[in-house]
N, C-alpha and C positions, 0 to 999 in steps of 0.2 A: 919294388917298394913304391908306394904311392908318392907322387911329386909333392914336395913341399913348398909352400909360399910363406916367406917371412918366418921361417922356423917351424911351421905347422904343417900338417897334412892338408892337402887340397880339400875345401869343403868343411874343415874343422872350424867350428865357431869359438873355440876357447874352452878351457877346462873348468875355469871358475865361474860360479853362478853370477858373481858380480860383473864379469865381463860380458855376460849375456844380457845384462840390464842397461846396456849404453843408451837404448831408447827409453822413453818414459815407462816405468814399471807399471804392471797391471796389478789387480787384485789377485789374480791367479798366480803371478810371480811372487807376490809377498806370501801367499799361502804356502807355495812350494819351499820358499827359503825358510819359512818358520816351522815347516812340518806340521802343518794343521790344514784343516779344510778351508775352503772359501768362505763358507757360512761362519765359521769361527773368527775369521778376519772382519767379516761383515758385523758381527756382534760387537767386536772391539771398537770398530770405527763408530758404531752407534751407541756405545757407552752402555751395553747391555750389563747388568750385574751378573749374568749367569755364565761367567768365564772365570776360571781359577786365576788368581793373582800371578802364579809363575808364567802360565800361559799368556795371559794379558801382557805382562812386562816383556816376554820374549817377541811377541808380535809388534808391540810398540817400538821396540829397539830395531827390529827389521825396517819398519815404516820409516823411522828417523833416519837410518843409515842410508836408505835408498831415496829418501825424499818423496816417498809416495803421497799422492793426494788423490781423492776419489775424482773421477771425471764429472765435473758440475753438470754437464748435460745429461749424462747417464744417471747421475744420482737424482737429478731433479725429476726424471721420468719415473724412477723407482720409488722415491720418498717424498715427492711433492704432497703436501698437506693442504686441505681445504680448511676453511673457516667453520668446520663442523665438529660439534662435540656429540659423542654417541652415548646414549643411556642403555645399558645392557641389564636386563633383569629377567629373573625367573621367580615370580612372586605371585601367590594366589589372590592377594588383596589388592583390588583395583584402587582404593583409595590411597595406599602407600605409593603406588606408582604415580598417581596424579600429584600428590604432595611433593614427592621427589622432583618431578618435572618443574613444578612451579619454583621450587628452591633453586634449581639449576638455572632456569631462567632469570631469576633474581640476580644470581652471581655473574651471569654473562651480560646483563644489561649494560649498554653502552660500549661493549667490547668489540662488536662486529661479528661475534660468533652466533651460530644457530644450533638448534638442538634436533637431533634425530634419534628415534628409539628403536630398540631391537628386542622384542621379547624372545625368549629361548627356553629350551628345555635342557637341563643339565643331563638328564637321564638318555637323551637321544644319542645314537651312535654317530651322528654328524654334528653334534654340538660344537666341537672345536673348529671343524671345517666351515660351519656356518658363521661362526664368529669371526674367523679370518676373512672370510668372503665379504662380510659386512664392513670390516674395517677397510679392506683394499678397494672395494667397489666405490665407498664413499670418500676414500683418500682422508679419513678422519685425523684431525689434529690429535684428539685423544679420547679416552673412553672413561665413563664412571661405571664402576661395577658395583651393584647392589646385592644384598644378601638374596638367595644363597650363592649367586654366581661369584661374589666377592670372596667367599671362602674356598673356591676351588682353585687349587694351586696350578692346575693344568692351564687355566685361562690366563693367569697372570704371567705364567711362563711364555706362552705363546705371544702375548702382546709385547713382552720384552724382546723376543726373538725377532718379531718382524718390525721392531722399532716404533711401536705406537705407545705414546705416553698413557698413563692411567692413574686413577685414583680409586681406592677400594673403601667402600663403607661397611663396616662390620661391627659387631658387638664387642669385639676383642681386637687387639692389634695383631695383624697377620702380616705386616709388611714394614718396610722402612717408614719413619714418620711422615717423610714428604709425600708418600703415597697412601696415606691413611687418614680416614676419619673414623674415629672409635665412638661408638654409641653407648657403650658400657651398660648393657641391658641389665646386668646383674644386680646393679643398684636399684633398678625398678622392682625387681622381685623381691628384694630386702624390704623395700618400702610397703609392697603389698602385704608381706607377712606381718610386719610390725603393726599395721593398721588393723588387720583382722585379730591379731593377739590382744591388742589394747581393747578391743570391743568384747573380749571375754570368749572368743571362740576357740574351742579345743578340737572339735572334730572338723578338720579343714582338709578339703580336697583340691586336686589340681588337674586341669586339662592342659596338656602341653601342646606346643606346636609340632610340626613333623620332625623326625630325628635327623632328617638331612639339613636342617637349618641350625647353625651354631646358636642363633638366638634363643632356640628353644631350650637348648641345654644351659645357656647362661641365665635365662629367667628362671628356670627351675632351680639352678644352683643357688641364686640369690634368695629365692623363696625359702629354700631349705635352711639356708643360714639365718635368715630372718626368724624363722620359727624356732631354730635352735637358741637364738638369743633369749626366747621366752620359755625355754625349757620344753618345747614341743618338737614333734617329729612328723614328717609326712609319710604315712603309712603307704605300703605298696598297694593295698586294696583301694586306696582313695586316689589313685593316679590313672588316667587315661591319656592316650596320645590322640591329638586331633590333627587337623590339616590346615589350620588357620583359616577355616571356612565356617560359615554360619551352620551348615548342615553337620559339620563334624562336631560342633558345640552341642547341638541338639542330641546328638547319638551319645556323646560322652556323658552329658548330664543325665539323660534317661537311665543310664546304667547307675551312675552314682547316687542319684535321688531314690532309686528302688532299693538301695542297701538298708539294712535294719541293724543298728540305728543308722540313719542317713546323716551325711555331714551337714553341718549348720552353715558352712561357708564354702564357696568354690572360687579359686583363683583361676581364670582362663587366661591362656598365653597371648591372646589379643582380643580386641573389642568384637570382631565378627563371631568369634567362638562364645564370648560372654553374652552377646545378644541371643545366640542359641540356647545358652543355659537359662535365660529368662524365659524363652519360649517354651522349653521343656518343663520348667517348673509350672507355667500356666496350664499346660496340657495335663500335667499331673494334679491339678487342683491346689498347687502350692502357691504362696506368695512371696515376694521379695520385697523388703528384706525380713519379713515376719517369720518365714519358714527358712529361708536360705539367703544369705548374704553373697553377693556377687561382685567380684572385682575383675576389670578387663585390663587391657594393655594396648596403648597407642594414643588414645584420645583423639580418634578420628570422628568425623562428623556423626557417625551412627551412635557414638557414645551419648551425645546430648539429645538424640532424636527418639531413642527407644523409651519405653516406659516400664519401670522406673528408670530415670536417667542413670547412666552408669557411673559408679565410682571406678576409676581407672588410673593407669599410670601414663602420664603424658610423655610422649617422645617427640622432640622438635624436629620431625622430618624435613619440613620445609627449610629450617635453618641449617640443617645438615647438608641438604642439597646445595644450598648457597655456598657453604664452605668448600664443598667438594669441587664446585665450578671454579671458584677463585683459586684454589690450590692447584687445579689442573692448568688453567690459563696462565698461572704464574703472576698474577697482578697482587696487589697489596691485599691481604686477608684483613678484613675489618675486625678489629679486636672487640669481643664482647665478653661479658662476665661468664665464667665457666659454667655457673648454675643454669644458664640460659640454654646450654646445650646438653643437659644431663636429664634423664628420666625424673619425673616428679609426680607425687601422688596428687590426684584431683579427687576430692570427696563429693559425691553427689548422693542420690536417694537410694541406691541399690544395696548400701550396706547399713547395718545397724547392730545393736547389742545383741549378743547371743541369747536365745530364748530359754 
């Protein structure tokens, strides 16, 4: 029989796990005692919402029992954050990106934070790896996600897992209020429909944005609800899907305006496509609003620079960017009237009474 020392076999370190933690416990010790992975313990330490309540409470109890605290030096190396805010976008409209950047810079003014941007492709097989690499290389304080990246649950889950703060900008609420700026695009679709119905239009068409954008669905849903208020319906033959680009607006309008009878009004999902509708009408020898009324969405610079100037739905993208930055940084968010942050109809020259 092996020699015993102090009532134990020689070399035996103690049967209880607690006795094995006479030295300062490590994250590996906590994971072993709680019966979870090291990554799960890390998530609890970094207050990730992606841990079940029962598991979180068990880990917190083990941490409290053994007085565990993350090594400040190691933690600093792993989680040190710079004074940088990242803007992540996958959006074909350059003016949206510019306006969002201006708004973020407004919100960061005087804070010491700076802005870095990261264009991406959600369809890429390296999308998530690229996003993680961007955050970790820059040691970002936090990230603002814009459509359609903001609608991707994989991206939000990844940021939570690696302990990076984020705010999502989206047409509907897809996260906790403290991580959301909701643009409520559906209200803009309703306003566009009401305007055209009040002008007497009955054959009304729609060119939507890409199906991968939640905003496309919300704008169409609002448009259909607004038409229903007037006893109208959006017929399937009067719908085309665009890509939020000028060229897709031309292509969709060419098909719609060659129908017989052709629609007397077209609501395009953004101003770029609406400008394409005006171009298609000219190429077909038609006038706006004489032969076809056109409504856009966004009220970006192009809306007031085309001829005729576009009736459109104004979305306060710059204001939304400011709010996103202030929410992310955690400073006091400047209170403004809610209507200043919602879509609103702007009537110009591209719409008129039905002929």
